[in-house]
DSSP file (Angstrom, degrees, kcal/mol; ACC not computed):
  #  RESIDUE AA STRUCTURE BP1 BP2  ACC     N-H-->O    O-->H-N    N-H-->O    O-->H-N    TCO  KAPPA ALPHA  PHI   PSI    X-CA   Y-CA   Z-CA
    1    1 A M    >         0   0    0      0, 0.0     3,-1.0     0, 0.0     4,-0.4   0.000 360.0 360.0 360.0 -37.7   19.9  -10.3    2.2
    2    2 A K  G >   +     0   0    0      1,-0.3     3,-1.1     2,-0.2     4,-0.4   0.889 360.0  53.2 -57.2 -39.0   16.9  -12.7    2.1
    3    3 A K  G 3  S+     0   0    0      1,-0.3    -1,-0.3     2,-0.1     3,-0.2   0.772 111.7  44.3 -68.9 -24.0   16.9  -13.2    5.8
    4    4 A H  G <> S+     0   0    0     -3,-1.0     4,-2.1     1,-0.2    -1,-0.3   0.282  78.5 101.9-107.5  10.7   16.8   -9.6    6.6
    5    5 A I  H <> S+     0   0    0     -3,-1.1     4,-3.0    -4,-0.4     5,-0.3   0.925  82.3  55.0 -57.5 -45.6   14.1   -8.4    4.1
    6    6 A Y  H  > S+     0   0    0     -4,-0.4     4,-2.4    -3,-0.2    -1,-0.2   0.865 108.6  48.0 -59.3 -36.9   11.6   -8.3    6.9
    7    7 A I  H  > S+     0   0    0      2,-0.2     4,-2.3    -3,-0.2    -1,-0.2   0.907 113.4  46.0 -70.1 -43.0   13.8   -6.0    8.9
    8    8 A I  H  X S+     0   0    0     -4,-2.1     4,-2.3     2,-0.2    -2,-0.2   0.934 115.1  47.7 -60.0 -49.6   14.5   -3.6    6.0
    9    9 A L  H  X S+     0   0    0     -4,-3.0     4,-2.5     1,-0.2    -2,-0.2   0.891 112.2  49.7 -66.2 -41.3   10.8   -3.6    5.1
   10   10 A G  H  X S+     0   0    0     -4,-2.4     4,-2.4    -5,-0.3    -1,-0.2   0.887 109.9  50.2 -62.5 -41.0    9.8   -2.9    8.7
   11   11 A I  H  X S+     0   0    0     -4,-2.3     4,-2.3     2,-0.2    -2,-0.2   0.907 111.0  49.1 -66.9 -38.8   12.3   -0.1    9.1
   12   12 A I  H  X S+     0   0    0     -4,-2.3     4,-2.5     2,-0.2     5,-0.2   0.958 112.5  47.8 -62.8 -48.8   11.0    1.6    5.9
   13   13 A Q  H  X S+     0   0    0     -4,-2.5     4,-2.4     1,-0.2    -2,-0.2   0.893 111.7  49.6 -64.1 -36.6    7.4    1.3    7.1
   14   14 A L  H  X S+     0   0    0     -4,-2.4     4,-2.5     2,-0.2    -1,-0.2   0.882 110.1  52.8 -65.7 -38.0    8.3    2.7   10.5
   15   15 A F  H  X S+     0   0    0     -4,-2.3     4,-1.1     2,-0.2    -2,-0.2   0.920 110.2  46.2 -62.2 -44.9   10.0    5.5    8.8
   16   16 A V  H  X S+     0   0    0     -4,-2.5     4,-2.3     1,-0.2     3,-0.4   0.916 113.4  50.1 -63.7 -43.7    7.0    6.3    6.7
   17   17 A A  H  X S+     0   0    0     -4,-2.4     4,-2.7     1,-0.2    -2,-0.2   0.906 106.4  54.0 -59.3 -44.7    4.7    6.1    9.7
   18   18 A L  H  < S+     0   0    0     -4,-2.5    -1,-0.2     1,-0.2    -2,-0.2   0.725 114.4  42.5 -67.0 -22.9    6.9    8.4   11.8
   19   19 A G  H  X S+     0   0    0     -4,-1.1     4,-1.0    -3,-0.4    -1,-0.2   0.824 117.7  44.3 -85.2 -36.3    6.7   11.0    9.1
   20   20 A A  H  X S+     0   0    0     -4,-2.3     4,-3.1    42,-0.3     5,-0.3   0.829 103.0  63.2 -81.4 -32.9    3.0   10.6    8.3
   21   21 A L  H  X S+     0   0    0     -4,-2.7     4,-2.3     1,-0.2     5,-0.2   0.946 109.7  35.8 -67.4 -48.7    1.6   10.5   11.8
   22   22 A P  H  > S+     0   0    0      0, 0.0     4,-2.2     0, 0.0    -1,-0.2   0.892 121.1  48.2 -72.6 -34.6    2.6   14.0   13.0
   23   23 A A  H  X S+     0   0    0     -4,-1.0     4,-2.0     2,-0.2    -2,-0.2   0.946 113.5  46.1 -66.2 -46.5    2.0   15.6    9.6
   24   24 A G  H  X S+     0   0    0     -4,-3.1     4,-1.9     1,-0.2    35,-0.2   0.904 113.2  51.4 -62.5 -41.4   -1.4   14.0    9.1
   25   25 A Y  H  X S+     0   0    0     -4,-2.3     4,-2.4    -5,-0.3     5,-0.3   0.909 108.5  50.0 -59.8 -43.6   -2.3   15.0   12.7
   26   26 A S  H  X S+     0   0    0     -4,-2.2     4,-2.1     1,-0.2     9,-0.3   0.889 110.1  50.4 -65.6 -36.9   -1.4   18.5   12.1
   27   27 A M  H  < S+     0   0    0     -4,-2.0    -1,-0.2     1,-0.2    -2,-0.2   0.843 111.8  49.2 -69.6 -30.6   -3.4   18.6    8.9
   28   28 A I  H  < S+     0   0    0     -4,-1.9    -2,-0.2    27,-0.2    -1,-0.2   0.941 117.3  38.1 -74.4 -44.9   -6.4   17.2   10.7
   29   29 A V  H  < S+     0   0    0     -4,-2.4    -2,-0.2     1,-0.3    -3,-0.2   0.760 130.4  31.2 -77.4 -27.8   -6.3   19.6   13.7
   30   30 A E  S >< S+     0   0    0     -4,-2.1     3,-2.4    -5,-0.3     5,-0.4  -0.676  71.0 176.1-130.2  77.1   -5.3   22.7   11.6
   31   31 A P  T 3  S+     0   0    0      0, 0.0    20,-3.0     0, 0.0    21,-0.2   0.594  72.0  71.8 -62.4  -9.3   -7.0   22.0    8.2
   32   32 A N  T 3  S-     0   0    0     18,-0.2    -5,-0.1    19,-0.1    -3,-0.0   0.528 109.0-119.6 -81.2  -3.7   -5.8   25.4    6.9
   33   33 A G  S X >S+     0   0    0     -3,-2.4     5,-2.6    -7,-0.2     3,-1.6   0.383  77.3 125.6  89.5  -6.2   -2.3   24.0    6.8
   34   34 A S  G > 5 +     0   0    0      1,-0.3     3,-0.8     3,-0.2    -7,-0.1   0.785  63.0  66.0 -60.8 -29.3   -0.8   26.5    9.1
   35   35 A G  G 3 5S+     0   0    0     -5,-0.4    -1,-0.3    -9,-0.3    -8,-0.1   0.792 113.6  32.4 -65.2 -25.0    0.6   23.8   11.5
   36   36 A L  G < 5S-     0   0    0     -3,-1.6    -1,-0.3    -6,-0.2    -2,-0.2   0.272 115.1-110.3-113.2   8.8    2.9   22.7    8.7
   37   37 A G  T < 5 +     0   0    0     -3,-0.8     2,-0.4    -4,-0.4    -3,-0.2   0.850  67.2 151.3  68.1  31.0    3.5   26.2    7.1
   38   38 A M      < -     0   0    0     -5,-2.6    -1,-0.2     2,-0.0    -2,-0.1  -0.772  44.7-127.9 -96.7 140.9    1.5   25.0    4.0
   39   39 A N    >   -     0   0    0     -2,-0.4     3,-2.4     1,-0.1     4,-0.3  -0.752   6.7-138.4 -87.1 125.9   -0.4   27.6    2.0
   40   40 A P  G >  S+     0   0    0      0, 0.0     3,-1.7     0, 0.0    -1,-0.1   0.762 100.4  74.9 -55.0 -24.1   -4.1   26.8    1.4
   41   41 A G  G >  S+     0   0    0      1,-0.3     3,-1.8     2,-0.2    -3,-0.0   0.722  78.5  72.6 -61.9 -22.9   -3.4   28.1   -2.2
   42   42 A F  G <  S+     0   0    0     -3,-2.4    -1,-0.3     1,-0.3    -4,-0.0   0.752  89.0  62.0 -63.2 -19.6   -1.6   24.8   -2.9
   43   43 A L  G X  S+     0   0    0     -3,-1.7     3,-2.4    -4,-0.3     5,-0.3   0.496  73.1 121.1 -87.2  -2.4   -5.0   23.1   -3.0
   44   44 A E  T <  S+     0   0    0     -3,-1.8     5,-0.1     1,-0.3    -3,-0.0  -0.402  80.8  20.8 -59.8 133.5   -6.2   25.3   -5.9
   45   45 A G  T 3  S+     0   0    0      1,-0.4    -1,-0.3    -2,-0.1    -2,-0.1   0.368 105.8 104.3  84.8  -5.1   -7.1   22.8   -8.7
   46   46 A S  S <  S-     0   0    0     -3,-2.4    -1,-0.4     2,-0.3    -3,-0.0  -0.618  84.9-113.5 -99.0 166.5   -7.5   20.0   -6.4
   47   47 A P  S    S+     0   0    0      0, 0.0     2,-0.3     0, 0.0    -3,-0.1   0.440  91.0  90.2 -77.6   3.3  -10.8   18.5   -5.2
   48   48 A F        -     0   0    0     -5,-0.3    -2,-0.3     1,-0.1     3,-0.1  -0.801  52.6-169.3-106.3 141.3  -10.1   19.7   -1.6
   49   49 A T  S    S+     0   0    0     -2,-0.3     2,-0.3     1,-0.1    -1,-0.1   0.645  81.3   4.2 -95.0 -21.2  -10.9   23.0    0.0
   50   50 A D  S    S-     0   0    0     -7,-0.1     3,-0.2   -17,-0.0   -18,-0.2  -0.860  82.4 -96.9-151.0-177.0   -8.7   22.3    3.1
   51   51 A Y  S  > S+     0   0    0    -20,-3.0     4,-2.4    -2,-0.3     5,-0.2   0.286  89.1 100.5 -95.1   6.8   -6.2   19.8    4.3
   52   52 A F  H  > S+     0   0    0    -21,-0.2     4,-2.7     2,-0.2     5,-0.2   0.980  85.9  39.9 -60.2 -59.4   -8.6   17.8    6.5
   53   53 A I  H  > S+     0   0    0     -3,-0.2     4,-2.5     1,-0.2     5,-0.2   0.938 117.6  47.5 -59.5 -49.7   -9.3   14.9    4.1
   54   54 A P  H  > S+     0   0    0      0, 0.0     4,-2.9     0, 0.0    -1,-0.2   0.911 112.8  50.7 -57.0 -39.0   -5.7   14.6    2.9
   55   55 A G  H  X S+     0   0    0     -4,-2.4     4,-2.7     2,-0.2    -2,-0.2   0.879 108.3  52.2 -66.6 -37.1   -4.5   14.7    6.5
   56   56 A L  H  X S+     0   0    0     -4,-2.7     4,-2.4     2,-0.2     5,-0.3   0.907 112.7  44.6 -66.1 -41.0   -6.9   12.0    7.5
   57   57 A F  H  X>S+     0   0    0     -4,-2.5     4,-2.5    -5,-0.2     5,-1.0   0.952 115.3  48.6 -63.5 -47.4   -5.6    9.8    4.7
   58   58 A L  I  <>S+     0   0    0     -4,-2.9     5,-0.8     1,-0.2    -2,-0.2   0.909 115.6  43.7 -57.0 -47.3   -2.0   10.7    5.6
   59   59 A F  I  <>S+     0   0    0     -4,-2.7     5,-2.5   -35,-0.2    -1,-0.2   0.916 124.0  34.2 -70.5 -43.0   -2.5   10.0    9.2
   60   60 A T  I  <>S+     0   0    0     -4,-2.4     5,-2.8     3,-0.2     6,-0.2   0.977 128.8  25.6 -76.6 -60.7   -4.5    6.7    8.7
   61   61 A V  I  <>S+     0   0    0     -4,-2.5     5,-0.5    -5,-0.3    -3,-0.2   0.962 132.9  32.5 -76.4 -52.9   -3.1    5.0    5.6
   62   62 A N  I   <S+     0   0    0     -5,-1.0   -42,-0.3     3,-0.2   -41,-0.2   0.735 132.9  31.2 -77.1 -23.0    0.5    6.3    5.5
   63   63 A G  I  ><S+     0   0    0     -5,-0.8     4,-2.3    -6,-0.4    -3,-0.2   0.864 128.3  24.8 -97.6 -79.2    0.8    6.6    9.3
   64   64 A L  I  ><S+     0   0    0     -5,-2.5     4,-2.8     1,-0.2     5,-0.2   0.899 124.1  49.7 -58.1 -45.2   -1.2    4.0   11.2
   65   65 A F  I  ><S+     0   0    0     -5,-2.8     4,-2.7     1,-0.2    -1,-0.2   0.883 113.2  46.3 -65.0 -38.3   -1.3    1.4    8.5
   66   66 A N  H  ><S+     0   0    0     -5,-0.5     4,-2.8     2,-0.2    -1,-0.2   0.861 110.8  53.8 -73.9 -32.2    2.4    1.6    7.9
   67   67 A L  H  X S+     0   0    0     -4,-2.3     4,-1.9     2,-0.2    -2,-0.2   0.948 112.7  43.4 -61.9 -48.6    3.0    1.4   11.7
   68   68 A A  H  X S+     0   0    0     -4,-2.8     4,-2.5     1,-0.2    -2,-0.2   0.932 112.6  54.5 -61.0 -44.4    0.9   -1.8   11.8
   69   69 A G  H  X S+     0   0    0     -4,-2.7     4,-3.0     1,-0.2    -2,-0.2   0.902 105.7  51.1 -55.6 -44.4    2.7   -2.9    8.7
   70   70 A A  H  X S+     0   0    0     -4,-2.8     4,-3.0     2,-0.2    -1,-0.2   0.899 109.2  51.0 -62.2 -40.0    6.1   -2.5   10.4
   71   71 A I  H  X S+     0   0    0     -4,-1.9     4,-1.8     2,-0.2    -2,-0.2   0.947 111.5  47.1 -62.6 -46.2    4.8   -4.5   13.4
   72   72 A V  H  <>S+     0   0    0     -4,-2.5     5,-2.6     2,-0.2    -2,-0.2   0.926 113.9  50.1 -60.8 -43.7    3.7   -7.4   11.1
   73   73 A S  H ><5S+     0   0    0     -4,-3.0     3,-1.8     1,-0.2    -2,-0.2   0.941 109.1  49.0 -63.3 -47.8    7.1   -7.1    9.2
   74   74 A F  H 3<5S+     0   0    0     -4,-3.0    -1,-0.2     1,-0.3    -2,-0.2   0.829 115.0  45.6 -64.3 -28.3    9.3   -7.3   12.4
   75   75 A F  T 3<5S-     0   0    0     -4,-1.8    -1,-0.3    -5,-0.2    -2,-0.2   0.298 112.0-121.8 -92.7  10.6    7.3  -10.3   13.6
   76   76 A K  T < 5 -     0   0    0     -3,-1.8    -3,-0.2     1,-0.1    -2,-0.1   0.888  40.2-165.8  49.7  50.4    7.5  -12.0   10.1
   77   77 A G    > < -     0   0    0     -5,-2.6     3,-1.8    -6,-0.1     4,-0.3  -0.193  31.9-109.5 -64.3 156.8    3.8  -12.2    9.7
   78   78 A K  T 3  S+     0   0    0      1,-0.3     3,-0.4     2,-0.1     4,-0.2   0.855 119.3  42.8 -54.0 -38.8    2.2  -14.4    7.1
   79   79 A Y  T 3> S+     0   0    0      1,-0.2     4,-2.6     2,-0.1    -1,-0.3   0.069  75.6 117.7-104.9  27.9    1.1  -11.4    5.1
   80   80 A T  H <> S+     0   0    0     -3,-1.8     4,-1.9     1,-0.2    -1,-0.2   0.890  79.7  46.0 -56.0 -46.2    4.3   -9.3    5.4
   81   81 A G  H  > S+     0   0    0     -3,-0.4     4,-2.4    -4,-0.3    -1,-0.2   0.931 113.1  46.1 -66.8 -47.6    4.8   -9.3    1.7
   82   82 A L  H  > S+     0   0    0     -4,-0.2     4,-2.5     1,-0.2    -2,-0.2   0.883 113.5  49.9 -61.9 -40.3    1.3   -8.5    0.7
   83   83 A I  H  X S+     0   0    0     -4,-2.6     4,-2.9     2,-0.2     5,-0.3   0.920 109.8  51.5 -65.3 -41.4    1.1   -5.7    3.2
   84   84 A G  H  X S+     0   0    0     -4,-1.9     4,-2.3    -5,-0.3    -2,-0.2   0.921 112.3  46.6 -57.1 -44.2    4.5   -4.3    2.0
   85   85 A I  H  X S+     0   0    0     -4,-2.4     4,-2.0     2,-0.2    -2,-0.2   0.926 114.7  46.6 -68.0 -42.6    3.1   -4.4   -1.6
   86   86 A G  H  X S+     0   0    0     -4,-2.5     4,-2.3     2,-0.2    -2,-0.2   0.911 115.0  45.6 -65.7 -41.9   -0.2   -2.7   -0.6
   87   87 A L  H  X S+     0   0    0     -4,-2.9     4,-2.0     2,-0.2    -1,-0.2   0.890 113.6  49.9 -72.6 -37.1    1.5    0.0    1.5
   88   88 A G  H  X S+     0   0    0     -4,-2.3     4,-2.0    -5,-0.3    -1,-0.2   0.903 112.8  46.4 -65.9 -40.0    4.0    0.7   -1.2
   89   89 A A  H  X S+     0   0    0     -4,-2.0     4,-2.6     2,-0.2    -2,-0.2   0.913 111.2  52.1 -67.2 -42.4    1.4    1.0   -3.8
   90   90 A S  H  X S+     0   0    0     -4,-2.3     4,-2.7     1,-0.2    -1,-0.2   0.878 109.4  50.5 -61.1 -39.7   -0.8    3.2   -1.6
   91   91 A L  H  X S+     0   0    0     -4,-2.0     4,-2.3     2,-0.2    -1,-0.2   0.891 110.1  49.4 -67.2 -39.5    2.3    5.5   -1.0
   92   92 A I  H  X S+     0   0    0     -4,-2.0     4,-2.5     2,-0.2    -2,-0.2   0.893 112.1  48.2 -66.3 -40.4    2.9    5.8   -4.7
   93   93 A V  H  X S+     0   0    0     -4,-2.6     4,-3.0     2,-0.2     5,-0.3   0.925 109.6  52.9 -62.1 -44.0   -0.7    6.6   -5.4
   94   94 A W  H  X S+     0   0    0     -4,-2.7     4,-2.3     1,-0.2    -2,-0.2   0.932 112.9  43.5 -53.0 -50.9   -0.7    9.2   -2.6
   95   95 A I  H  X S+     0   0    0     -4,-2.3     4,-2.8     2,-0.2     5,-0.2   0.903 114.1  51.7 -65.4 -43.0    2.4   10.9   -4.1
   96   96 A T  H  X S+     0   0    0     -4,-2.5     4,-2.4     2,-0.2    -2,-0.2   0.919 111.7  44.1 -59.9 -46.2    1.0   10.7   -7.6
   97   97 A V  H  X S+     0   0    0     -4,-3.0     4,-2.6     2,-0.2     5,-0.3   0.902 113.5  53.2 -65.2 -39.9   -2.3   12.2   -6.7
   98   98 A Q  H  X>S+     0   0    0     -4,-2.3     4,-3.1    -5,-0.3     5,-0.5   0.949 111.7  44.6 -57.0 -50.0   -0.4   14.9   -4.7
   99   99 A V  H  X5S+     0   0    0     -4,-2.8     4,-1.9     1,-0.2    -1,-0.2   0.917 115.7  46.8 -62.2 -44.3    1.8   15.9   -7.6
  100  100 A L  H  <5S+     0   0    0     -4,-2.4    -1,-0.2    -5,-0.2    -2,-0.2   0.876 118.9  41.5 -67.5 -36.0   -1.0   15.9  -10.1
  101  101 A S  H  <5S+     0   0    0     -4,-2.6    -2,-0.2    -5,-0.2    -3,-0.2   0.916 135.4  12.4 -81.0 -46.9   -3.3   17.9   -7.8
  102  102 A I  H  <5S-     0   0    0     -4,-3.1    -3,-0.2    -5,-0.3    -2,-0.2   0.430 103.4-120.4-118.9   2.2   -0.9   20.5   -6.3
  103  103 A Q     << -     0   0    0     -4,-1.9     2,-0.3    -5,-0.5    -3,-0.1   0.225  43.8 -61.0  76.1 157.9    2.1   20.1   -8.6
  104  104 A M        +     0   0    0      1,-0.1     3,-0.1    -5,-0.1    -5,-0.0  -0.567  63.8 146.6 -80.2 136.3    5.6   19.1   -7.4
  105  105 A Y        +     0   0    0     -2,-0.3     2,-0.3     1,-0.2    -1,-0.1   0.403  54.5  54.4-143.2  -3.8    7.1   21.5   -4.9
  106  106 A H    >   -     0   0    0      1,-0.1     3,-1.2     0, 0.0    -1,-0.2  -0.987  68.9-130.6-142.7 143.6    9.3   19.5   -2.5
  107  107 A F  T 3> S+     0   0    0     -2,-0.3     4,-1.5     1,-0.2     5,-0.1   0.746 102.6  72.7 -65.4 -22.2   12.2   16.9   -2.8
  108  108 A L  H 3> S+     0   0    0      1,-0.2     4,-2.8     2,-0.2    -1,-0.2   0.769  84.5  67.4 -66.3 -23.5   10.2   14.6   -0.4
  109  109 A Q  H <> S+     0   0    0     -3,-1.2     4,-1.8     2,-0.2    -1,-0.2   0.958 105.6  36.8 -66.6 -51.4    7.7   13.8   -3.1
  110  110 A P  H  > S+     0   0    0      0, 0.0     4,-2.3     0, 0.0    -1,-0.2   0.874 115.5  56.8 -65.8 -31.8   10.1   11.9   -5.3
  111  111 A M  H  X S+     0   0    0     -4,-1.5     4,-2.1     1,-0.2    -2,-0.2   0.946 109.6  44.2 -64.8 -45.2   11.9   10.4   -2.3
  112  112 A Y  H  X S+     0   0    0     -4,-2.8     4,-2.2     2,-0.2    -1,-0.2   0.818 109.8  57.3 -70.4 -28.1    8.5    8.9   -1.0
  113  113 A F  H  X S+     0   0    0     -4,-1.8     4,-2.0    -5,-0.2    -1,-0.2   0.946 109.3  44.3 -58.4 -47.3    7.7    7.7   -4.4
  114  114 A V  H  X S+     0   0    0     -4,-2.3     4,-2.6     1,-0.2    -2,-0.2   0.886 110.8  55.4 -66.6 -38.2   10.9    5.7   -4.5
  115  115 A I  H  X S+     0   0    0     -4,-2.1     4,-2.2     1,-0.2    -1,-0.2   0.899 106.4  51.0 -57.7 -42.5   10.2    4.5   -1.0
  116  116 A G  H  X S+     0   0    0     -4,-2.2     4,-1.8     2,-0.2    -1,-0.2   0.909 109.8  49.3 -63.0 -41.5    6.9    3.2   -2.1
  117  117 A A  H  X S+     0   0    0     -4,-2.0     4,-2.4     1,-0.2    -2,-0.2   0.913 109.8  51.8 -67.4 -38.3    8.5    1.3   -5.0
  118  118 A I  H  X S+     0   0    0     -4,-2.6     4,-2.7     1,-0.2     5,-0.2   0.891 107.6  53.0 -63.1 -38.6   11.1   -0.1   -2.6
  119  119 A E  H  X S+     0   0    0     -4,-2.2     4,-2.3     2,-0.2    -1,-0.2   0.909 109.2  49.0 -58.3 -42.0    8.3   -1.3   -0.3
  120  120 A I  H  X S+     0   0    0     -4,-1.8     4,-2.5     2,-0.2    -2,-0.2   0.932 113.1  46.9 -67.4 -46.9    6.6   -3.1   -3.3
  121  121 A V  H  X S+     0   0    0     -4,-2.4     4,-2.7     1,-0.2    -2,-0.2   0.932 113.9  47.4 -64.8 -44.7    9.9   -4.8   -4.3
  122  122 A L  H  X S+     0   0    0     -4,-2.7     4,-2.0     2,-0.2    -1,-0.2   0.857 110.8  52.3 -63.3 -37.2   10.7   -5.9   -0.7
  123  123 A G  H  X S+     0   0    0     -4,-2.3     4,-2.2    -5,-0.2    -2,-0.2   0.931 111.0  46.6 -62.1 -46.7    7.2   -7.2   -0.3
  124  124 A Y  H  X S+     0   0    0     -4,-2.5     4,-2.7     1,-0.2    -2,-0.2   0.919 112.1  50.6 -62.4 -44.7    7.5   -9.2   -3.5
  125  125 A L  H  X S+     0   0    0     -4,-2.7     4,-2.7    -5,-0.2    -1,-0.2   0.862 108.3  53.1 -61.7 -35.4   11.0  -10.5   -2.4
  126  126 A W  H  X S+     0   0    0     -4,-2.0     4,-2.0     2,-0.2     6,-0.3   0.936 110.9  45.4 -65.7 -46.2    9.6  -11.6    0.9
  127  127 A I  H  X S+     0   0    0     -4,-2.2     4,-2.3     1,-0.2     5,-0.4   0.965 116.3  46.9 -63.0 -49.0    6.8  -13.6   -0.7
  128  128 A K  H  < S+     0   0    0     -4,-2.7    -2,-0.2     1,-0.2    -1,-0.2   0.915 116.2  43.3 -55.7 -47.2    9.2  -15.1   -3.2
  129  129 A A  H  < S+     0   0    0     -4,-2.7    -1,-0.2     1,-0.2    -2,-0.2   0.786 124.7  33.0 -74.7 -26.6   11.8  -16.0   -0.5
  130  130 A N  H  < S-     0   0    0     -4,-2.0    -1,-0.2    -5,-0.2    -2,-0.2   0.562  84.7-143.7-111.4 -12.4    9.4  -17.4    2.1
  131  131 A H     <  +     0   0    0     -4,-2.3    -3,-0.1    -5,-0.3    -4,-0.1   0.887  46.6 150.2  49.1  37.3    6.6  -18.9    0.0
  132  132 A R        +     0   0    0     -5,-0.4     2,-0.4    -6,-0.3    -1,-0.1   0.695  63.5  32.0 -73.4 -19.9    4.2  -17.7    2.7
  133  133 A I  S    S-     0   0    0     -6,-0.3     2,-0.7   -54,-0.0    -1,-0.1  -0.990 100.2 -97.1-136.9 140.6    1.4  -17.3    0.2
  134  134 A D    >>  -     0   0    0     -2,-0.4     3,-1.5     1,-0.2     4,-0.7  -0.493  34.4-152.4 -62.3 110.8    0.7  -19.3   -2.9
  135  135 A S  T 34>S+     0   0    0     -2,-0.7     5,-2.8     1,-0.3     4,-0.4   0.689  90.1  64.2 -65.0 -19.9    2.2  -17.1   -5.4
  136  136 A K  T 345S+     0   0    0      3,-0.2     3,-0.5     1,-0.2    -1,-0.3   0.811  95.8  60.0 -75.0 -27.2   -0.1  -18.4   -8.2
  137  137 A V  T <45S+     0   0    0     -3,-1.5    -1,-0.2     1,-0.2    -2,-0.2   0.873 113.7  35.1 -62.0 -37.6   -3.1  -16.9   -6.2
  138  138 A I  T  <5S-     0   0    0     -4,-0.7    -1,-0.2    -3,-0.2    -2,-0.2   0.290 119.4-105.5-102.8   5.2   -1.6  -13.4   -6.5
  139  139 A G  T   5S+     0   0    0     -3,-0.5     2,-0.3    -4,-0.4    -3,-0.2   0.701  75.4 132.3  78.9  23.1   -0.1  -13.8  -10.0
  140  140 A L      <       0   0    0     -5,-2.8    -1,-0.3    -6,-0.1    -2,-0.1  -0.762 360.0 360.0-102.2 151.1    3.6  -14.1   -8.9
  141  141 A R              0   0    0     -2,-0.3    -1,-0.1    -5,-0.1    -5,-0.1   0.363 360.0 360.0-115.5 360.0    6.0  -16.8  -10.2
């Protein structure tokens, strides 16, 4: 399993990116949510009046950054583990903010929360297995 951590992490990051890029793009070009069949009423109680800013975050962080992370993972880059931890944490924050802002309404929310946690674990395992970064610097043993 240790040898294939980078492949699993890269596949997960690619999966997240392939889901986030079209959804984020749709939210940017149609900020009323109509492109995804989302009701603007979901945003009541959130700091957003439309889906443009959430779409921009989704497209950029969960889309482009995960796509870049997948490339780094597949090429076993020096920062594969740290990128995996960071992207997993950002995905967990994204889902947490989403649930707190608009309430839970879809099975994909807990699924992506778990995927974020898996990214964090795989990132940690990559660092531990490869000693690519001085683990004392980032507080890992």
